[in-house]
C-alpha positions in Angstrom: -126.8 79.2 60.0 -124.2 76.6 58.9 -123.6 78.6 55.6 -123.0 81.8 57.6 -120.5 80.0 59.7 -118.7 78.7 56.7 -118.6 82.2 55.1 -117.2 83.7 58.3 -114.7 80.9 58.6 -113.2 81.7 55.2 -112.4 85.2 56.3 -111.4 84.4 59.9 -109.0 81.6 59.0 -107.3 83.5 56.2 -106.7 86.6 58.2 -105.7 84.8 61.4 -103.4 82.4 59.6 -101.5 85.3 58.0 -101.1 86.9 61.4 -99.8 83.7 62.9 -97.4 83.3 60.0 -96.1 86.8 60.7 -95.9 86.0 64.4 -97.9 89.0 65.5 -97.7 88.1 69.2 -93.9 88.4 69.6 -92.2 91.8 69.9 -88.5 91.7 70.4 -86.6 93.7 67.7 -84.3 91.1 66.2 -81.7 92.5 63.9 -82.9 96.1 64.2 -79.8 96.7 66.2 -77.2 96.1 63.5 -76.3 99.3 61.7 -77.2 99.2 58.0 -74.6 98.9 55.2 -74.7 101.9 53.0 -76.7 101.2 49.9 -77.3 97.4 49.9 -78.7 95.3 47.1 -81.6 96.8 45.3 -85.0 95.7 46.7 -83.4 93.8 49.6 -84.0 95.1 53.1 -81.8 92.5 54.8 -79.7 89.4 54.5 -79.9 86.6 57.1 -76.9 84.3 56.8 -76.7 85.3 53.2 -80.4 84.8 52.3 -82.1 88.0 51.1 -85.3 89.4 52.6 -86.9 91.3 49.8 -88.8 94.5 50.2 -92.0 93.0 48.6 -92.0 90.0 50.9 -91.5 92.1 54.0 -94.2 94.7 53.0 -96.7 91.9 52.2 -96.4 90.5 55.7 -96.4 93.9 57.2 -99.5 95.0 55.4 -101.3 91.8 56.4 -100.5 92.6 60.0 -101.8 96.2 59.5 -105.0 94.8 58.0 -105.5 92.6 61.1 -105.3 95.7 63.3 -108.0 97.3 61.1 -110.1 94.2 61.3 -110.3 95.0 65.0 -112.3 98.1 64.1 -109.6 100.9 64.4 -107.1 102.6 62.2 -103.4 102.8 63.0 -102.4 105.6 65.3 -99.7 107.9 64.1 -96.3 106.2 64.6 -97.8 102.8 65.3 -96.4 101.5 62.0 -92.9 101.3 63.5 -94.1 98.8 66.1 -95.8 96.6 63.6 -92.7 96.7 61.4 -90.6 95.6 64.3 -93.0 92.7 65.0 -92.9 91.6 61.4 -89.1 91.9 61.2 -88.5 89.9 64.4 -90.6 87.1 63.2 -89.0 87.0 59.8 -85.6 86.8 61.5 -86.7 84.0 63.7 -88.6 82.1 61.0 -85.6 82.3 58.6 -83.1 81.0 61.2 -85.4 78.1 62.1 -86.1 77.3 58.5 -82.3 77.3 57.8 -81.8 74.9 60.6 -84.7 72.7 59.4 -83.0 72.4 56.0 -79.6 71.8 57.5 -80.9 68.9 59.5 -82.9 67.5 56.6 -86.3 67.6 58.4 -89.2 66.9 56.2 -92.9 66.1 56.7 -95.1 63.8 54.6 -98.7 64.6 53.3 -100.0 62.0 55.8 -98.3 63.7 58.7 -99.9 67.0 57.7 -103.4 65.4 57.5 -102.9 63.8 61.0 -101.7 67.1 62.5 -104.7 68.9 61.1 -107.1 66.3 62.4 -105.7 65.8 65.9 -103.7 69.0 66.6 -105.4 71.8 64.7 -103.5 75.1 64.7 -104.4 77.6 67.4 -105.9 80.1 65.0 -108.3 77.3 63.9 -109.3 76.3 67.4 -109.9 80.0 68.3 -112.1 80.6 65.3 -115.7 81.5 66.4 -117.2 79.1 63.9 -115.6 76.1 65.8 -116.6 77.4 69.3 -119.5 76.4 71.5 -120.1 78.5 74.6 -116.7 80.1 74.1 -114.7 76.8 73.9 -113.3 74.8 71.0 -115.9 72.2 69.9 -113.9 69.3 68.4 -117.0 67.5 67.1 -118.1 70.6 65.2 -114.6 70.9 63.9 -114.5 67.3 62.7 -117.9 67.6 61.0 -116.6 70.5 58.9 -113.3 68.8 58.3 -115.0 65.7 56.9 -117.7 67.7 55.0 -116.9 67.2 51.2 -118.8 70.5 50.5 -116.9 72.5 53.1 -116.2 76.1 52.1 -113.5 76.5 54.7 -110.1 77.2 52.9 -108.5 74.0 54.1 -105.7 74.4 51.5 -104.5 77.5 53.4 -104.6 75.6 56.6 -102.6 72.7 55.0 -100.1 75.2 53.7 -99.7 76.7 57.2 -99.2 73.3 58.8 -96.8 72.2 56.1 -94.7 75.3 56.9 -94.9 75.0 60.7 -94.8 71.3 61.3 -91.1 70.9 60.3 -90.4 73.7 62.8 -92.3 71.8 65.5 -90.2 68.7 64.7 -87.1 70.8 65.1 -88.2 72.1 68.4 -89.0 68.6 69.6 -85.5 67.4 68.5 -83.8 70.3 70.3 -85.9 70.0 73.4 -85.7 66.2 73.7 -82.4 66.6 75.5 -84.2 68.1 78.5 -84.5 65.4 81.2 -86.3 65.4 84.5 -85.4 62.9 87.3 -87.4 61.9 90.3 -85.1 63.8 92.5 -85.9 66.9 90.4 -89.6 66.3 90.9 -89.2 65.8 94.7 -87.1 68.9 95.0 -89.8 71.0 93.2 -92.5 69.4 95.4 -90.7 70.3 98.6 -89.8 73.8 97.3 -93.5 74.5 96.7 -95.2 72.6 99.5 -92.9 72.4 102.5 -93.4 75.4 104.8 -92.5 76.7 108.2 -94.2 79.0 110.6 -91.5 81.0 112.3 -91.4 83.7 115.1 -88.3 85.7 114.6 -86.3 88.8 115.7 -84.7 90.5 112.7 -81.6 92.7 112.9 -81.3 94.7 109.6 -77.8 95.6 108.5 -78.7 99.2 107.9 -79.6 99.6 111.6 -76.0 99.2 112.5 -74.0 102.1 110.9 -70.2 101.9 110.8 -67.6 104.7 110.9 -66.6 104.8 107.2 -63.9 107.5 107.9 -61.8 104.7 109.3 -61.9 102.6 106.1 -58.7 103.1 104.1 -57.3 101.8 100.9 -55.6 98.9 102.6 -58.9 97.7 104.0 -60.5 97.8 100.6 -57.6 95.9 99.0 -57.7 93.3 101.8 -61.4 92.7 101.3 -61.0 92.6 97.5 -58.3 89.9 97.7 -60.0 87.9 100.3 -63.5 87.8 98.6 -62.6 87.3 94.9 -65.9 85.4 94.3 -67.8 88.6 94.8 -66.0 90.4 92.1 -65.7 87.7 89.5 -68.3 87.1 86.9 -69.4 86.8 83.3 -69.0 89.6 80.7 -70.4 93.0 81.6 -71.2 96.0 79.4 -71.7 99.7 79.9 -73.9 101.7 77.6 -74.8 105.3 76.9 -78.4 106.1 76.1 -80.2 109.0 74.5 -83.9 109.4 74.1 -86.0 111.4 71.7 -89.3 111.8 73.6 -92.7 111.5 72.0 -94.3 114.7 73.1 -97.6 116.3 72.0 -97.5 119.7 70.4 -99.5 122.8 71.4 -102.2 121.9 68.9 -102.6 118.5 70.5 -103.0 120.0 73.9 -105.5 122.5 72.5 -107.8 119.7 71.4 -107.5 118.0 74.8 -108.1 121.3 76.7 -111.3 122.0 74.7 -112.6 118.5 75.5 -111.8 119.0 79.2 -113.3 122.5 79.2 -116.5 121.0 77.8 -116.6 118.5 80.6 -115.9 121.3 83.2 -118.9 123.2 81.9 -121.2 120.2 82.2 -120.0 119.7 85.8 -120.5 123.4 86.6 -124.1 123.0 85.5 -124.6 119.8 87.4 -122.3 120.0 90.5 -123.0 116.4 91.6 -122.0 114.9 88.2 -118.2 114.9 88.7 -118.1 111.1 89.6 -120.2 110.3 86.6 -117.8 112.2 84.2 -114.8 110.7 85.9 -116.0 107.2 85.4 -116.8 107.9 81.8 -113.8 110.0 80.6 -110.9 109.8 83.1 -108.0 107.6 82.3 -106.4 107.4 85.8 -106.8 104.5 88.3 -109.2 106.6 90.4 -111.9 106.5 87.6 -113.5 103.4 89.0 -114.1 105.3 92.2 -115.6 108.3 90.3 -112.2 110.1 90.4 -111.9 110.0 94.2 -108.2 110.3 95.0 -108.6 109.9 98.8 -106.4 111.6 101.3 -103.0 112.8 100.0 -100.1 114.7 101.5 -100.2 118.1 99.7 -96.4 118.3 99.5 -96.3 115.0 97.6 -98.4 116.3 94.7 -96.8 117.4 91.4 -95.9 121.1 91.4 -98.7 121.9 88.9 -101.2 120.1 91.0 -100.1 122.0 94.1 -100.3 125.3 92.3 -103.9 124.6 91.2 -105.1 123.5 94.6 -103.4 126.3 96.5 -105.9 128.8 95.3 -109.0 126.6 95.5 -111.6 126.4 98.2 -113.4 123.1 99.1 -116.0 122.4 96.5 -114.4 124.4 93.7 -113.3 123.1 90.4 -109.8 123.9 89.1 -108.9 125.3 85.7 -107.6 122.7 83.2 -104.1 121.7 84.4 -101.6 120.7 81.8 -98.8 118.2 82.4 -96.1 116.8 80.0 -98.5 114.3 78.3 -101.8 114.8 80.0 -104.5 117.3 81.1 -106.3 117.3 84.5 -109.4 118.7 86.2 -109.7 118.7 90.0 -112.4 119.2 92.5 -111.0 120.0 95.9 -113.1 118.3 98.6 -111.1 119.2 101.8 -107.8 120.7 103.0 -106.5 120.4 106.5 -103.4 120.0 108.7 -102.8 116.6 110.2 -102.9 117.1 114.0 -100.2 114.5 114.6 -97.6 115.7 112.0 -98.7 119.2 111.1 -98.6 118.1 107.5 -101.1 119.7 105.1 -103.4 117.1 103.6 -105.9 117.3 100.8 -108.8 115.2 99.5 -109.9 115.7 95.9 -111.5 114.2 92.9 -109.8 114.1 89.5 -110.5 113.7 85.8 -107.5 113.1 83.6 -106.7 111.9 80.1 -103.5 111.3 78.2 -102.7 113.6 75.3 -101.1 111.7 72.4 -98.8 113.4 69.9 -100.6 114.0 66.6 -99.4 113.5 63.1 -97.3 116.8 63.0 -95.6 116.0 66.3 -94.7 112.4 65.2 -93.4 113.5 61.9 -91.2 116.1 63.5 -89.9 113.7 66.1 -89.1 111.1 63.5 -87.0 113.6 61.6 -85.2 114.4 64.9 -84.6 110.6 65.5 -83.2 110.1 62.0 -81.0 113.2 62.3 -79.7 112.0 65.7 -78.9 108.5 64.5 -77.0 109.9 61.5 -75.1 112.4 63.6 -74.4 109.8 66.4 -72.7 107.5 63.9 -70.3 110.3 63.0 -69.4 111.8 66.4 -71.0 109.4 69.0 -74.2 109.5 70.9 -73.1 111.9 73.7 -72.0 114.7 71.4 -74.8 114.2 68.9 -77.5 114.3 71.6 -75.9 117.4 73.2 -76.0 119.3 69.9 -79.6 118.2 69.3 -80.7 119.2 72.9 -81.4 115.7 74.2 -80.1 114.4 77.5 -78.0 111.2 77.7 -77.3 108.8 80.6 -74.6 106.4 81.3 -75.9 103.0 82.4 -73.6 101.2 84.9 -71.9 97.9 84.0 -74.4 95.1 84.0 -74.5 91.4 83.2 -76.6 89.8 80.5 -80.1 89.2 81.9 -79.3 91.5 84.9 -79.8 94.9 83.4 -83.0 95.9 85.4 -84.0 97.8 82.3 -87.6 97.4 81.2 -86.6 98.2 77.6 -84.3 95.2 77.6 -86.9 93.1 79.2 -89.4 93.9 76.4 -86.8 93.8 73.7 -84.2 91.1 74.6 -82.3 91.6 71.4 -81.2 95.0 72.4 -79.3 93.4 75.3 -78.0 90.6 73.1 -76.6 93.2 70.7 -74.9 95.0 73.6 -72.9 91.8 74.3 -72.0 90.9 70.8 -71.4 94.1 68.9 -68.1 96.0 69.0 -67.4 98.6 71.6 -68.4 102.0 70.2 -71.3 100.5 68.1 -74.5 102.4 68.0 -77.9 100.8 67.8 -80.8 101.8 65.6 -83.5 103.8 67.2 -85.7 101.6 69.5 -89.4 102.7 69.4 -91.4 102.8 72.6 -94.5 104.5 73.8 -92.5 107.3 75.5 -90.0 107.9 72.7 -87.1 106.5 70.7 -84.0 105.2 72.5 -80.5 105.2 71.0 -77.7 103.2 72.6 -73.9 103.2 72.3 -71.6 100.6 73.7 -68.9 102.5 75.7 -67.1 99.7 77.5 -67.2 95.9 78.1 -65.5 93.7 80.6 -64.6 90.1 79.9 -65.3 87.1 82.1 -63.2 86.9 85.2 -62.1 88.9 88.2 -62.8 92.6 87.8 -59.8 94.8 88.1 -59.6 96.6 91.5 -59.2 99.9 89.7 -62.7 99.6 88.1 -64.3 97.8 91.0 -63.0 99.9 93.9 -66.3 101.8 94.6 -68.2 98.5 94.6 -65.6 96.8 96.7 -65.9 99.6 99.3 -69.7 99.3 99.3 -69.4 95.5 99.9 -66.9 96.1 102.7 -69.1 98.6 104.5 -72.1 96.3 104.1 -70.2 93.3 105.4 -69.2 95.3 108.5 -72.8 96.2 109.1 -73.9 92.6 108.7 -71.1 91.6 111.2 -72.5 94.1 113.7 -76.0 92.8 113.1 -74.8 89.2 113.7 -73.2 90.4 117.0 -76.5 91.8 118.1 -78.3 88.6 117.1 -75.8 86.6 119.2 -76.4 88.7 122.3 -80.2 88.5 121.6 -80.0 84.7 121.4 -78.4 84.5 124.8 -81.1 86.8 126.2 -83.8 84.7 124.7 -82.3 81.6 126.2 -82.5 83.3 129.6 -86.2 83.9 129.2 -86.4 87.4 127.8 -89.3 87.9 125.4 -88.6 88.5 121.8 -90.3 91.9 121.9 -88.0 93.0 124.7 -85.0 91.6 123.0 -85.9 93.5 119.8 -86.0 96.8 121.6 -82.8 96.2 123.5 -80.7 95.1 120.6 -82.1 97.3 117.7 -84.1 94.5 116.2 -87.7 93.9 115.3 -89.9 90.9 116.3 -92.3 89.4 113.8 -94.0 86.2 112.5 -93.6 84.6 109.1 -96.5 82.2 108.5 -95.4 80.6 105.2 -91.6 80.3 105.0 -90.7 78.2 101.9 -87.6 76.5 100.8 -87.1 78.9 97.9 -85.7 81.3 100.5 -88.9 83.4 101.1 -89.0 84.7 104.7 -92.2 86.7 104.9 -91.8 90.5 105.0 -88.0 90.1 105.2 -87.9 89.1 101.6 -85.6 86.3 100.2 -82.8 85.0 102.5 -81.8 81.6 101.3 -79.0 81.0 103.8 -81.2 81.9 106.7 -84.2 79.9 105.5 -82.0 76.9 104.9 -80.8 76.9 108.5 -84.3 77.4 109.8 -85.5 74.3 108.0 -83.0 72.3 110.0 -84.0 73.9 113.3 -86.2 71.6 115.5 -89.8 72.8 116.2 -90.1 74.6 119.5 -86.6 75.9 119.6 -84.7 79.1 118.8 -82.2 78.8 116.0 -78.6 79.9 116.3 -77.8 83.5 115.2 -78.1 83.4 111.3 -76.5 86.0 109.1 -77.8 86.6 105.6 -77.5 89.1 102.8 -79.5 91.9 104.5 -78.7 91.4 108.1 -79.1 88.7 110.8 -82.0 86.8 112.4 -82.8 84.5 115.2 -85.9 82.4 114.6 -88.2 80.2 116.7 -89.8 77.4 114.6 -93.5 77.3 115.6 -94.7 74.7 113.0 -93.0 72.4 110.4 -95.6 70.1 109.0 -94.0 67.0 107.3 -95.1 66.1 103.8 -96.3 62.6 103.2 -95.4 60.2 100.4 -99.1 60.1 99.5 -99.1 63.9 99.1 -96.1 63.6 96.7 -97.7 60.9 94.6 -100.9 62.8 94.1 -99.2 65.6 92.2 -96.0 63.9 91.1 -97.1 63.7 87.4 -98.3 67.3 87.3 -95.0 68.5 88.7 -93.1 66.3 86.3 -95.0 67.6 83.3 -94.5 71.2 84.4 -90.8 70.7 84.8 -90.5 68.9 81.4 -92.3 71.8 79.8 -90.2 74.4 81.5 -86.9 72.7 80.6 -87.9 72.0 77.0 -88.9 75.6 76.5 -85.7 76.8 78.2 -83.6 74.4 76.0 -85.2 75.7 72.8 -85.0 79.3 73.9 -81.3 78.8 74.7 -80.7 77.2 71.3 -82.6 80.0 69.5 -80.6 82.7 71.4 -77.4 81.0 70.5 -78.3 80.8 66.8 -79.4 84.5 66.9 -76.0 85.5 68.3 -74.1 83.6 65.7 -76.3 84.7 62.8 -74.8 87.1 60.2 -77.6 89.7 59.7 -77.0 92.5 57.3 -79.7 95.0 57.9 -80.6 97.6 55.2 -84.0 98.6 56.5 -83.0 102.2 57.4 -82.6 102.8 53.6 -86.3 102.0 53.2 -88.2 103.0 56.4 -88.5 105.9 58.8 -87.6 105.5 62.4 
C-alpha cells in the first residue's frame, strides 16, 4: 500500500506542480489587450519590460495545462484551447513582473529556508495530494514520515525547485503587504459594523411615488443644479467603449444531432407516459431537472415565443415536438392551461426537458475566421464600420469609472478594464473569448479627473435634478407623517394617507442595510442615534425618505468585543495585506511595457 502511494505521489505532485506553476486557477487576460506589433522577433510571442517570452516556453506551459485537463478524464472541447492559452498567458505576465521586482529588490532565499518551508509550510499542491490525506484532510504526520524517509520515491527535487521559485515571491508579497496596519479603533469599528443592530418599525416614502412636472424644468434650472452640486459631477477618469461580439452559435448539423437525441427521448416517453420526470432528471440541463422537469405555474404570455407557439396547439397531457432555441432544444409536456379568475391572465403548468447545443468543430472554425477577419478590418476602419460590414451588431457603453463598469466581462477579466483606462483613445482590443462569443472593444472617448463639462453631463444633471425634487417631496410627506405619528395616528394609517408604506426591519446594521429598503447609510446613521422607544425625525436618503421607530437597540459589551477581537484583527490584517499587494500588482501591470505578438502565432 505504501509503495502504491509513493508511485501515485510521483505522478500527482509532478502534474499538480506544473499546473500551479502555470497558475491554472487565475483567468484574467493580462496583456491580450495590447495590439501586436507586425512581425516581431522570430520565436518570441511577447516581451515583458524587454524580456522575451519564447514560443517554446509558452507552449510547454500551455501543453502541461492541457494535459492536466485530460488527466481529469476528458478531452478539450472545440475552442477551449483559447481559454487555456489566456490562463497561461496571464500567469506568465504576472510571474514575470513579480520575478523582475524580486530581482530589482535583491530578494534571495537560502537552501536552509527552502528546507524549512517544505517542512513547515508545504505547498498547497502537496497538502492536497491524496497520498498525504487521511479521511479527506492533510495528514501532517504521514507527510513528515515520507519527507524523512531516505528511500522515498516522491520527487522532492521538483518540490524544492517549486519552493525555490515561489519563496522569493512570497517574501516580496510580505514586504509589500507589511505596510498594511490595523489599529484597535479599526477592529472596534468592524466589530460594531458586524454586530451592532437595530430593530426598527418604519414608514417609507419612496421618491418614485412622488412624480414631478418635468415640463417646468428648463435649462436655467439644470445649470443652477449643476453649479450648486459640483460634487455629484466630479470624479476620477471615465471611459466610453464601443463593443462588438461574434457569437458562438451551433450550426444546423449540431442541432440535428441534438434533435435526434431529443426525439429518442420523446419516443421513450411516448412508450412510457409516466417516465417524463425520470428522463428530465437524467438528461435535462435546466434548473427544473431536480424536480423532474416540473416548471410549476407560469404566465403564458411571459414564455418565449417559440414556447408559446408549441403550447398553443397542445392539449393537457400531450408532448410537444422538439422546440429549437438559439443554443438549446426543448421538449414539453403540457399539464394544464387555464385563465386566472382574478386577472384573466392565461396560465400554464408544464414539464420540460432541455439541453444546450454546443457549436461543433466546423462552427468554431468558421467563427474563429470571422473573429480574425473582424479584428483585422476593425484596426483599419474601426469597430463600428467593420462590424456593420460583417453583419455583427455593436453597442456603445456609457461612460464608466474604473471598477464601476457593471460589466460581467470586466469583472471576470479585470485587465480588459485596465486596458480601457491606459490605452490611447481609438485603440482596439484583441478578441476576448467567452462562452457566448468573442468580444471586441474600441475606446471611443475618455474624460479626465475633475468636474464633468455641463455639455456632456447635461442629461445626467437633469436626471439628478428630477430625482432631488422627488426626494424633496418625499421628505415633505415624511415631515407631515411624523407630525401625525406624534399626534397618535398609527403607522399604517399614516402610510396610506401620505403615500408611504409601513414595515419592520429586524436587523438594521451600521453598514447602512435597512431591510427590504436596501442600503441607506445616511438614514441608518441617524436611526442609530435615535433613542429606543421614539420616532426619529424625518430622514431623507438616496431613494426617498423615512421615519423610523426604534424598537430595540441591544448594547454590545466589552466582553463580547474581547471574545472575537483577535479573529477580527486577523481578518482585517489579511484583507488589507491582500488589498495592498493587489494594488501594487495592478500598478505594476499598468506601468509595464508589454509587446504582444501572440496574434502572429495563435488563432482567436
